TIKEMAR-845950 format. One record per atom (N, C-alpha, C, O): residue number from 0; x, y, z; residue in three letters; chain. Coordinates in steps of 0.05 Angstrom, whole numbers, plus 32768, in hexadecimal, padded with zeros to 4 digits. Layout:
   pos     px     py     pz   code   unit
   NUM      X      Y      Z    ALA      A
...
This chain:
   pos     px     py     pz   code   unit
     0   8305   6F2E   881F    MET      A
     0   82F3   6F40   880F    MET      A
     0   82EB   6F56   881F    MET      A
     0   82E8   6F53   8837    MET      A
     1   82E8   6F6E   8813    ASP      A
     1   82E2   6F86   881E    ASP      A
     1   82C3   6F85   8827    ASP      A
     1   82B0   6F82   8817    ASP      A
     2   82C1   6F89   8841    ALA      A
     2   82A8   6F85   884B    ALA      A
     2   8293   6F9B   8845    ALA      A
     2   827B   6F99   884C    ALA      A
     3   829D   6FB0   8838    GLY      A
     3   828C   6FC3   882E    GLY      A
     3   827F   6FBE   8814    GLY      A
     3   826B   6FCB   880D    GLY      A
     4   828B   6FAA   8805    ARG      A
     4   827E   6FA6   87EB    ARG      A
     4   8266   6F95   87EF    ARG      A
     4   8265   6F84   8800    ARG      A
     5   8250   6F9C   87DB    THR      A
     5   8238   6F8F   87D9    THR      A
     5   823C   6F75   87C9    THR      A
     5   8252   6F71   87BE    THR      A
     6   8228   6F64   87C8    GLY      A
     6   822A   6F4A   87B9    GLY      A
     6   822C   6F52   879A    GLY      A
     6   8239   6F43   878A    GLY      A
     7   8220   6F68   8792    LEU      A
     7   821E   6F70   8777    LEU      A
     7   823D   6F77   876F    LEU      A
     7   8248   6F6E   875A    LEU      A
     8   8249   6F88   8780    GLN      A
     8   8264   6F91   877A    GLN      A
     8   8277   6F7A   877A    GLN      A
     8   8289   6F79   8769    GLN      A
     9   8273   6F66   878D    VAL      A
     9   8284   6F4E   878F    VAL      A
     9   8281   6F3F   876F    VAL      A
     9   8294   6F38   8761    VAL      A
    10   8267   6F3D   876A    GLY      A
    10   8260   6F2C   8751    GLY      A
    10   826E   6F3C   873A    GLY      A
    10   8278   6F2F   8728    GLY      A
    11   826F   6F56   8739    ARG      A
    11   827C   6F65   8722    ARG      A
    11   8299   6F60   8723    ARG      A
    11   82A5   6F5D   870D    ARG      A
    12   82A6   6F60   8739    VAL      A
    12   82C2   6F5D   873B    VAL      A
    12   82C8   6F40   8730    VAL      A
    12   82DA   6F3D   871F    VAL      A
    13   82BA   6F2D   873A    LEU      A
    13   82BE   6F12   8731    LEU      A
    13   82BA   6F0F   8714    LEU      A
    13   82CA   6F02   8706    LEU      A
    14   82A4   6F1C   8708    ALA      A
    14   82A0   6F1B   86EC    ALA      A
    14   82B7   6F28   86DD    ALA      A
    14   82BE   6F20   86C7    ALA      A
    15   82C1   6F3D   86E8    GLY      A
    15   82D7   6F4A   86DB    GLY      A
    15   82F1   6F39   86DB    GLY      A
    15   8303   6F3E   86CB    GLY      A
    16   82F2   6F26   86ED    CYS      A
    16   830A   6F18   86F1    CYS      A
    16   8308   6EFE   86DE    CYS      A
    16   831C   6EF0   86DA    CYS      A
    17   82F0   6EF9   86D2    ALA      A
    17   82EC   6EE3   86BE    ALA      A
    17   82F4   6ECA   86CD    ALA      A
    17   8303   6EBB   86C1    ALA      A
    18   82ED   6EC4   86E3    LEU      A
    18   82F3   6EA9   86F3    LEU      A
    18   82EC   6E94   86E0    LEU      A
    18   82FD   6E83   86DB    LEU      A
    19   82D4   6E91   86D5    ASP      A
    19   82CB   6E7E   86C4    ASP      A
    19   82C0   6E89   86AA    ASP      A
    19   82AC   6E97   86A8    ASP      A
    20   82D2   6E80   8694    LYS      A
    20   82CB   6E8C   867C    LYS      A
    20   82B3   6E82   866C    LYS      A
    20   82AC   6E8C   8657    LYS      A
    21   82A6   6E6D   8678    ARG      A
    21   828F   6E62   866F    ARG      A
    21   8277   6E71   8676    ARG      A
    21   8262   6E71   8668    ARG      A
    22   8278   6E7F   868C    MET      A
    22   8261   6E8F   8695    MET      A
    22   8263   6EAA   8689    MET      A
    22   8279   6EB5   8685    MET      A
    23   824B   6EB5   8683    LYS      A
    23   8249   6ED0   8675    LYS      A
    23   823B   6EE0   8688    LYS      A
    23   822B   6ED6   8698    LYS      A
    24   8241   6EFB   8688    THR      A
    24   8232   6F10   8698    THR      A
    24   821E   6F17   8684    THR      A
    24   8221   6F13   866C    THR      A
    25   8207   6F24   8690    ASP      A
    25   81F1   6F2C   8680    ASP      A
    25   81FC   6F45   866E    ASP      A
    25   81EF   6F4C   865A    ASP      A
    26   8211   6F4E   8674    GLY      A
    26   821C   6F64   8663    GLY      A
    26   8229   6F56   8647    GLY      A
    26   8226   6F5E   8630    GLY      A
    27   8236   6F42   864E    GLN      A
    27   8243   6F33   8637    GLN      A
    27   822F   6F23   8626    GLN      A
    27   8233   6F1F   860E    GLN      A
    28   821A   6F1B   8632    ALA      A
    28   8203   6F10   8623    ALA      A
    28   81F4   6F25   8615    ALA      A
    28   81EB   6F20   85FE    ALA      A
    29   81F1   6F3D   861F    PHE      A
    29   81E5   6F55   8610    PHE      A
    29   81F3   6F5C   85F5    PHE      A
    29   81E8   6F5F   85DF    PHE      A
    30   8210   6F5E   85FB    LEU      A
    30   821F   6F63   85E2    LEU      A
    30   8220   6F50   85CF    LEU      A
    30   8222   6F56   85B8    LEU      A
    31   821F   6F35   85D6    GLU      A
    31   821F   6F20   85C1    GLU      A
    31   8204   6F1E   85B1    GLU      A
    31   8203   6F16   859A    GLU      A
    32   81ED   6F27   85C3    TYR      A
    32   81D4   6F27   85B4    TYR      A
    32   81D4   6F3D   859F    TYR      A
    32   81CA   6F39   8589    TYR      A
    33   81DE   6F54   85A6    ILE      A
    33   81E0   6F6B   8596    ILE      A
    33   81ED   6F63   8579    ILE      A
    33   81E3   6F65   8563    ILE      A
    34   8205   6F58   8581    ALA      A
    34   821A   6F51   856A    ALA      A
    34   820C   6F39   8558    ALA      A
    34   8212   6F36   8540    ALA      A
    35   81FB   6F28   8563    GLY      A
    35   81F1   6F13   8554    GLY      A
    35   81D6   6F19   8546    GLY      A
    35   81D1   6F0F   8531    GLY      A
    36   81C5   6F2B   8552    ALA      A
    36   81AB   6F2E   854A    ALA      A
    36   81A7   6F47   853C    ALA      A
    36   8191   6F4A   8532    ALA      A
    37   81B8   6F59   8539    SER      A
    37   81B6   6F73   852C    SER      A
    37   81C2   6F75   8512    SER      A
    37   81D7   6F6A   850C    SER      A
    38   81B4   6F83   8502    THR      A
    38   81BF   6F8C   84EA    THR      A
    38   81C8   6FA9   84E4    THR      A
    38   81D3   6FB2   84D0    THR      A
    39   81C1   6FB6   84FD    ASN      A
    39   81C7   6FD1   84FF    ASN      A
    39   81E6   6FD7   8501    ASN      A
    39   81F1   6FCE   8515    ASN      A
    40   81F3   6FE4   84F3    LYS      A
    40   820F   6FE9   84F4    LYS      A
    40   821A   6FF4   850D    LYS      A
    40   822F   6FED   8517    LYS      A
    41   8207   7009   8516    PHE      A
    41   8213   7016   8530    PHE      A
    41   8212   7001   8546    PHE      A
    41   8225   7000   8555    PHE      A
    42   81FE   6FF1   8548    GLU      A
    42   81FA   6FDC   855D    GLU      A
    42   8211   6FC7   855A    GLU      A
    42   821D   6FBF   856E    GLU      A
    43   8216   6FC0   8544    ILE      A
    43   822B   6FAB   853F    ILE      A
    43   8246   6FB7   8548    ILE      A
    43   8255   6FAA   8556    ILE      A
    44   824D   6FD0   8540    ARG      A
    44   8265   6FDD   8546    ARG      A
    44   8263   6FE2   8566    ARG      A
    44   8277   6FDC   8573    ARG      A
    45   8250   6FEC   8570    PHE      A
    45   8250   6FEC   858D    PHE      A
    45   8253   6FD7   859D    PHE      A
    45   825E   6FD8   85B3    PHE      A
    46   8249   6FBE   8593    SER      A
    46   824F   6FA5   859F    SER      A
    46   8269   6F9B   859E    SER      A
    46   8273   6F90   85B1    SER      A
    47   8275   6F9F   8586    ARG      A
    47   8290   6F98   857F    ARG      A
    47   82A5   6FA5   8590    ARG      A
    47   82B6   6F98   859D    ARG      A
    48   82A3   6FBF   8591    ILE      A
    48   82B6   6FD0   85A1    ILE      A
    48   82B3   6FCA   85BF    ILE      A
    48   82C7   6FC6   85CD    ILE      A
    49   8299   6FC8   85CA    SER      A
    49   8295   6FC0   85E7    SER      A
    49   829E   6FA6   85EC    SER      A
    49   82A9   6FA2   8601    SER      A
    50   829C   6F94   85DB    THR      A
    50   82A8   6F7A   85E0    THR      A
    50   82C8   6F78   85E0    THR      A
    50   82D5   6F68   85EF    THR      A
    51   82D0   6F88   85CF    ARG      A
    51   82EF   6F8B   85CE    ARG      A
    51   82F9   6F9A   85E8    ARG      A
    51   830F   6F94   85F1    ARG      A
    52   82EC   6FAD   85F3    LEU      A
    52   82F2   6FBA   860B    LEU      A
    52   82ED   6FA8   8623    LEU      A
    52   82F7   6FAE   8639    LEU      A
    53   82DE   6F92   8621    ASP      A
    53   82D3   6F80   8638    ASP      A
    53   82C1   6F90   8648    ASP      A
    53   82C2   6F8D   8661    ASP      A
    54   82B0   6FA0   863E    LEU      A
    54   829C   6FAE   864E    LEU      A
    54   8288   6F9D   865A    LEU      A
    54   827D   6FA3   866F    LEU      A
    55   8282   6F85   864C    GLY      A
    55   826B   6F75   8652    GLY      A
    55   8271   6F67   866C    GLY      A
    55   825E   6F5F   867A    GLY      A
    56   828A   6F63   8673    ALA      A
    56   8295   6F56   8688    ALA      A
    56   8290   6F66   86A3    ALA      A
    56   828F   6F5B   86B9    ALA      A
    57   828E   6F80   86A0    VAL      A
    57   828F   6F91   86B5    VAL      A
    57   8273   6FA0   86B6    VAL      A
    57   826B   6FA4   86CC    VAL      A
    58   8265   6FA8   86A2    LEU      A
    58   824D   6FB7   86A3    LEU      A
    58   8238   6FA2   869F    LEU      A
    58   823B   6F8E   8691    LEU      A
    59   8220   6FAA   86AE    GLU      A
    59   8208   6F9A   86A8    GLU      A
    59   81FD   6FA3   868F    GLU      A
    59   8203   6FB8   8684    GLU      A
    60   81EA   6F8F   8685    ALA      A
    60   81DB   6F99   866A    ALA      A
    60   81CD   6FB4   866D    ALA      A
    60   81CE   6FC4   865A    ALA      A
    61   81C1   6FB9   8683    LYS      A
    61   81B6   6FD5   8688    LYS      A
    61   81C9   6FEA   8684    LYS      A
    61   81C3   6FFE   8677    LYS      A
    62   81E1   6FE6   868E    GLU      A
    62   81F5   6FFA   868C    GLU      A
    62   81FE   6FFE   8671    GLU      A
    62   8204   7014   8667    GLU      A
    63   8200   6FE5   8663    LEU      A
    63   8209   6FE8   8649    LEU      A
    63   81F5   6FF5   8634    LEU      A
    63   81FC   6FFF   861F    LEU      A
    64   81DA   6FF2   863D    GLY      A
    64   81C6   7001   862F    GLY      A
    64   81C8   701D   8632    GLY      A
    64   81C2   702C   861F    GLY      A
    65   81D1   7028   864A    LEU      A
    65   81D5   7045   864E    LEU      A
    65   81EC   704F   863B    LEU      A
    65   81EB   7063   862E    LEU      A
    66   8200   703F   863D    LEU      A
    66   8218   7046   862B    LEU      A
    66   8211   7046   860F    LEU      A
    66   8219   7057   85FF    LEU      A
    67   8202   7030   8608    TYR      A
    67   81F9   7031   85EC    TYR      A
    67   81E8   704B   85E1    TYR      A
    67   81EB   7056   85CC    TYR      A
    68   81D6   7053   85F6    GLU      A
    68   81C4   7069   85F2    GLU      A
    68   81D7   7084   85EE    GLU      A
    68   81D6   7091   85D9    GLU      A
    69   81E6   708A   8601    ALA      A
    69   81FB   709E   85FF    ALA      A
    69   820B   709E   85E5    ALA      A
    69   820B   70B1   85D6    ALA      A
    70   8218   7085   85E1    ALA      A
    70   8228   7084   85C9    ALA      A
    70   8216   7089   85AD    ALA      A
    70   8220   7095   859A    ALA      A
    71   81FD   7080   85AE    PHE      A
    71   81F1   7088   8595    PHE      A
    71   81E8   70A6   8592    PHE      A
    71   81E7   70B1   857C    PHE      A
    72   81E3   70B0   85A9    LEU      A
    72   81DE   70CE   85A8    LEU      A
    72   81F7   70DF   85A2    LEU      A
    72   81F5   70F5   8597    LEU      A
    73   820F   70D5   85AB    ALA      A
    73   8229   70E2   85A2    ALA      A
    73   822D   70DE   8583    ALA      A
    73   8237   70F1   8576    ALA      A
    74   8224   70C7   8577    THR      A
    74   8227   70C7   855C    THR      A
    74   8211   70D8   854F    THR      A
    74   8218   70E5   853B    THR      A
    75   81FC   70DA   8556    LEU      A
    75   81E6   70EE   854B    LEU      A
    75   81ED   710A   854D    LEU      A
    75   81E6   711A   853C    LEU      A
    76   81FD   7111   8565    CYS      A
    76   8209   712E   8567    CYS      A
    76   821F   7133   8551    CYS      A
    76   8220   7148   8544    CYS      A
    77   822F   7121   854E    ASN      A
    77   8244   7121   8538    ASN      A
    77   8239   7126   851F    ASN      A
    77   8242   7138   8510    ASN      A
    78   8223   7116   8517    ILE      A
    78   8217   7118   84FE    ILE      A
    78   820C   7134   84F9    ILE      A
    78   820F   7140   84E4    ILE      A
    79   81FD   713F   8511    SER      A
    79   81ED   7155   850F    SER      A
    79   8202   716F   8511    SER      A
    79   81FD   7183   8504    SER      A
    80   8215   716E   851E    PHE      A
    80   8229   7186   8523    PHE      A
    80   8239   7188   8508    PHE      A
    80   8243   719E   8504    PHE      A
    81   823E   7175   84F8    ASN      A
    81   824F   7173   84E2    ASN      A
    81   8243   7171   84C7    ASN      A
    81   8251   716D   84B3    ASN      A
    82   8226   7174   84C7    GLY      A
    82   8217   7177   84AD    GLY      A
    82   8219   715B   84A0    GLY      A
    82   821B   715A   8488    GLY      A
    83   821A   7145   84B0    LEU      A
    83   821A   712D   849F    LEU      A
    83   81FE   7120   849E    LEU      A
    83   81FD   710A   8494    LEU      A
    84   81E7   712E   84A7    GLY      A
    84   81CD   7122   84A4    GLY      A
    84   81C2   7126   848B    GLY      A
    84   81D1   7126   8477    GLY      A
    85   81A8   712C   8488    GLY      A
    85   8196   712D   8471    GLY      A
    85   8196   7147   8463    GLY      A
    85   8185   714C   8452    GLY      A
    86   81A8   7158   8469    CYS      A
    86   81A8   7173   845C    CYS      A
    86   81BF   7179   8447    CYS      A
    86   81C6   7190   8443    CYS      A
    87   81C8   7163   843B    ALA      A
    87   81DC   7165   8427    ALA      A
    87   81F5   7174   8432    ALA      A
    87   8201   7184   8423    ALA      A
    88   81FD   716F   844B    GLY      A
    88   8216   717B   8456    GLY      A
    88   8213   7196   8461    GLY      A
    88   8225   71A2   846C    GLY      A
    89   81FA   719F   845E    GLU      A
    89   81F6   71BC   8468    GLU      A
    89   81ED   71BD   8486    GLU      A
    89   81DC   71AE   848F    GLU      A
    90   81F8   71CD   8492    ILE      A
    90   81F0   71CF   84B3    ILE      A
    90   81DB   71E7   84B1    ILE      A
    90   81E3   71FE   84AC    ILE      A
    91   81C0   71E2   84B3    ARG      A
    91   81AF   71F7   84B1    ARG      A
    91   81A9   7203   84CC    ARG      A
    91   81A5   71F5   84DF    ARG      A
    92   81AA   721E   84CD    PRO      A
    92   81A3   722C   84E3    PRO      A
    92   8189   7227   84F3    PRO      A
    92   8187   7228   850B    PRO      A
    93   8176   7221   84E2    ASP      A
    93   815C   721B   84ED    ASP      A
    93   815B   7202   84FB    ASP      A
    93   8146   71FC   8506    ASP      A
    94   8172   71F1   84FC    ARG      A
    94   8172   71D8   8507    ARG      A
    94   8181   71D8   8522    ARG      A
    94   8187   71C4   8530    ARG      A
    95   8187   71F3   8529    GLU      A
    95   8199   71F3   8543    GLU      A
    95   8189   71EC   855C    GLU      A
    95   8195   71E2   856F    GLU      A
    96   816F   71F1   855E    LEU      A
    96   8163   71E6   8576    LEU      A
    96   8164   71C8   8578    LEU      A
    96   8168   71BD   858D    LEU      A
    97   8160   71BA   8561    VAL      A
    97   8163   719C   8560    VAL      A
    97   8180   7193   8568    VAL      A
    97   8182   717E   8575    VAL      A
    98   8195   71A2   8561    ARG      A
    98   81B0   719C   8567    ARG      A
    98   81B5   719E   8582    ARG      A
    98   81C2   718F   858F    ARG      A
    99   81A8   71B5   858D    THR      A
    99   81AD   71BA   85A9    THR      A
    99   819E   71A5   85BC    THR      A
    99   81A8   719E   85D1    THR      A
   100   8184   719D   85B4    MET      A
   100   8177   7188   85C3    MET      A
   100   8185   7171   85C2    MET      A
   100   8188   7164   85D7    MET      A
   101   8190   7168   85AB    LEU      A
   101   81A0   714E   85A9    LEU      A
   101   81B9   7151   85BA    LEU      A
   101   81C0   713F   85C9    LEU      A
   102   81C5   7165   85B8    GLU      A
   102   81DF   716A   85CC    GLU      A
   102   81D8   7162   85ED    GLU      A
   102   81E5   7154   85FC    GLU      A
   103   81C1   7170   85F4    HIS      A
   103   81B5   716D   860D    HIS      A
   103   81B0   7150   8614    HIS      A
   103   81B7   7146   862A    HIS      A
   104   81A3   7142   8602    GLU      A
   104   819B   7127   8604    GLU      A
   104   81B4   7113   8606    GLU      A
   104   81B2   70FE   8613    GLU      A
   105   81CA   711A   85F9    PHE      A
   105   81E2   710D   85F9    PHE      A
   105   81EE   7110   8617    PHE      A
   105   81F5   70FD   8626    PHE      A
   106   81EF   7129   861B    MET      A
   106   81FD   7130   8639    MET      A
   106   81EC   7121   864D    MET      A
   106   81F7   7113   865D    MET      A
   107   81D5   7123   864D    SER      A
   107   81C2   7112   8663    SER      A
   107   81C8   70F8   865F    SER      A
   107   81CB   70EB   8673    SER      A
   108   81CA   70EC   864A    ALA      A
   108   81CE   70CD   8646    ALA      A
   108   81E9   70C7   8650    ALA      A
   108   81ED   70B4   8660    ALA      A
   109   81FD   70D6   8648    ARG      A
   109   8217   70D2   8650    ARG      A
   109   8219   70D4   8673    ARG      A
   109   8226   70C4   8680    ARG      A
   110   820C   70E8   867D    ALA      A
   110   820C   70EA   869B    ALA      A
   110   81FE   70D1   86A9    ALA      A
   110   8208   70C7   86BD    ALA      A
   111   81EA   70C8   869D    ARG      A
   111   81DC   70B0   86A8    ARG      A
   111   81EF   7098   86A7    ARG      A
   111   81F1   708B   86BC    ARG      A
   112   81FC   7092   8690    PHE      A
   112   8210   707F   8690    PHE      A
   112   8227   7082   86A1    PHE      A
   112   8230   706F   86AD    PHE      A
   113   8230   7099   86A3    LEU      A
   113   824B   70A0   86B6    LEU      A
   113   8245   709D   86D0    LEU      A
   113   8257   7098   86DF    LEU      A
   114   8229   709F   86DB    SER      A
   114   821F   7099   86F4    SER      A
   114   8215   707D   86FD    SER      A
   114   820A   7078   8713    SER      A
   115   8219   706C   86EA    CYS      A
   115   8211   704F   86ED    CYS      A
   115   8226   7042   8702    CYS      A
   115   823D   7049   8702    CYS      A
   116   821B   702E   8713    PRO      A
   116   822E   701F   8722    PRO      A
   116   8243   7013   8715    PRO      A
   116   8257   7010   8723    PRO      A
   117   8245   700B   86FD    GLY      A
   117   8258   6FFA   86F2    GLY      A
   117   8271   700A   86EC    GLY      A
   117   8286   6FFE   86EB    GLY      A
   118   826F   7027   86E8    MET      A
   118   8285   7035   86E5    MET      A
   118   829B   7034   86F7    MET      A
   118   82B2   7038   86F0    MET      A
   119   8293   7030   8711    GLU      A
   119   82A7   7029   8726    GLU      A
   119   82BB   7012   871F    GLU      A
   119   82D1   700F   872A    GLU      A
   120   82B0   7003   870E    PHE      A
   120   82C3   6FE8   870B    PHE      A
   120   82D0   6FE6   86F0    PHE      A
   120   82DE   6FD2   86EA    PHE      A
   121   82CC   6FFB   86E0    LEU      A
   121   82DC   6FFF   86C7    LEU      A
   121   82F8   7008   86CC    LEU      A
   121   82FE   7018   86DE    LEU      A
   122   8309   6FFF   86BA    SER      A
   122   8325   7007   86BE    SER      A
   122   8327   7023   86B2    SER      A
   122   8315   702B   86A4    SER      A
   123   833E   7031   86B9    ALA      A
   123   8343   7049   86AF    ALA      A
   123   8344   7049   8690    ALA      A
   123   8339   705B   8684    ALA      A
   124   8352   7035   8683    ALA      A
   124   8352   702F   866A    ALA      A
   124   8338   702D   865D    ALA      A
   124   8333   703B   8649    ALA      A
   125   8327   701D   8668    GLN      A
   125   8309   7019   865F    GLN      A
   125   82FC   7030   865C    GLN      A
   125   82F0   7034   8648    GLN      A
   126   82FD   7044   8674    LYS      A
   126   82F1   705D   8675    LYS      A
   126   82FB   7074   865F    LYS      A
   126   82EC   7084   8654    LYS      A
   127   8315   7071   865C    ALA      A
   127   8320   7082   8645    ALA      A
   127   8317   7078   862C    ALA      A
   127   8310   7089   861C    ALA      A
   128   8315   7060   8626    SER      A
   128   830C   7054   860C    SER      A
   128   82F0   705C   8606    SER      A
   128   82E9   7067   85F0    SER      A
   129   82DE   7056   861C    ILE      A
   129   82C4   7061   861B    ILE      A
   129   82C2   707F   8612    ILE      A
   129   82B3   7086   85FF    ILE      A
   130   82D0   7090   8620    ASP      A
   130   82CE   70AB   861A    ASP      A
   130   82DC   70B3   85FE    ASP      A
   130   82D3   70C7   85F1    ASP      A
   131   82EE   70A5   85F6    GLY      A
   131   82FC   70AD   85DD    GLY      A
   131   82EC   709F   85C4    GLY      A
   131   82EC   70A9   85AE    GLY      A
   132   82DF   7089   85C9    ILE      A
   132   82D2   707C   85B2    ILE      A
   132   82B5   7083   85B0    ILE      A
   132   82AC   708C   859B    ILE      A
   133   82A6   707F   85C8    PHE      A
   133   828A   7080   85C7    PHE      A
   133   8282   709F   85CB    PHE      A
   133   826E   70A7   85BF    PHE      A
   134   828E   70B0   85DC    PHE      A
   134   8288   70C9   85E3    PHE      A
   134   8294   70E0   85D5    PHE      A
   134   8292   70F7   85DD    PHE      A
   135   82A0   70DA   85C0    LYS      A
   135   82B0   70EF   85B1    LYS      A
   135   829D   70FF   859F    LYS      A
   135   8296   70F7   8589    LYS      A
   136   8295   7116   85A9    VAL      A
   136   8285   7129   8596    VAL      A
   136   8295   7141   858D    VAL      A
   136   82A1   714E   859E    VAL      A
   137   8294   7148   8575    PHE      A
   137   82A6   715D   856D    PHE      A
   137   8299   716D   8554    PHE      A
   137   8288   7162   8547    PHE      A
   138   82A0   7183   8550    VAL      A
   138   8298   7191   8538    VAL      A
   138   82B5   7196   8525    VAL      A
   138   82CA   71A0   852D    VAL      A
   139   82B1   718E   850F    SER      A
   139   82C6   718F   84FE    SER      A
   139   82CD   71AB   84F9    SER      A
   139   82BC   71BD   84FA    SER      A
   140   82EA   71B3   84F3    ASP      A
   140   82F3   71CE   84EF    ASP      A
   140   82E4   71DB   84DB    ASP      A
   140   82DD   71F2   84DE    ASP      A
   141   82DC   71CD   84C3    ALA      A
   141   82CF   71D8   84AE    ALA      A
   141   82B3   71E2   84B2    ALA      A
   141   82A8   71F1   84A2    ALA      A
   142   82A8   71D6   84CC    ASN      A
   142   828B   71DE   84D2    ASN      A
   142   828C   71F3   84EA    ASN      A
   142   8276   71FA   84F4    ASN      A
   143   82A2   71FC   84F3    LEU      A
   143   82A3   7210   8506    LEU      A
   143   82A0   7228   84FA    LEU      A
   143   82AB   722D   84E5    LEU      A
   144   828F   723B   8508    SER      A
   144   828E   7258   84FA    SER      A
   144   82A6   7267   84FF    SER      A
   144   82B6   7261   8510    SER      A
   145   82A8   727E   84EF    ASP      A
   145   82C0   728F   84F1    ASP      A
   145   82C1   729A   850F    ASP      A
   145   82D6   729F   851A    ASP      A
   146   82AA   729E   851A    GLN      A
   146   82A7   72A7   853A    GLN      A
   146   82B4   7291   8548    GLN      A
   146   82C6   7298   8559    GLN      A
   147   82AF   7277   8546    ASP      A
   147   82BC   7263   8556    ASP      A
   147   82D7   7261   8553    ASP      A
   147   82E4   7255   8565    ASP      A
   148   82E3   7269   853F    MET      A
   148   82FD   7265   8538    MET      A
   148   8311   727A   8549    MET      A
   148   8328   7277   854D    MET      A
   149   8303   728F   8551    ARG      A
   149   8314   72A5   8560    ARG      A
   149   831B   729C   857B    ARG      A
   149   8329   72AA   858A    ARG      A
């Protein structure tokens, strides 16, 4: 065993190896709780995808909470940037401050998650999936201004 690893790091590695399938990490328990107790579609989807990616075996519940927050804010950004909210598809200029604040909140939440200790133990495939599934924020071509298209 690497002498430089802490007990927490060793525990994470062992949890990731799934030596005993009957024992659950607090991350796995967190995802199971969300899946079973929630009626919120976003929470259920988050739990299902995170479980499929086996994030609960590597990340602690607190770290999954950070991921949840960033993923939720990314979803709100997509809604806001693409006129999918309560303004009948219209992207109103007077709401630009709200969109900007939301984008900053997302970037801060994403940075908090990316700096959590569990990131070190995620595989490259898990990291790519997190980025592509939970952190994908975009503006559809129809919502880009003529100036943005140049």
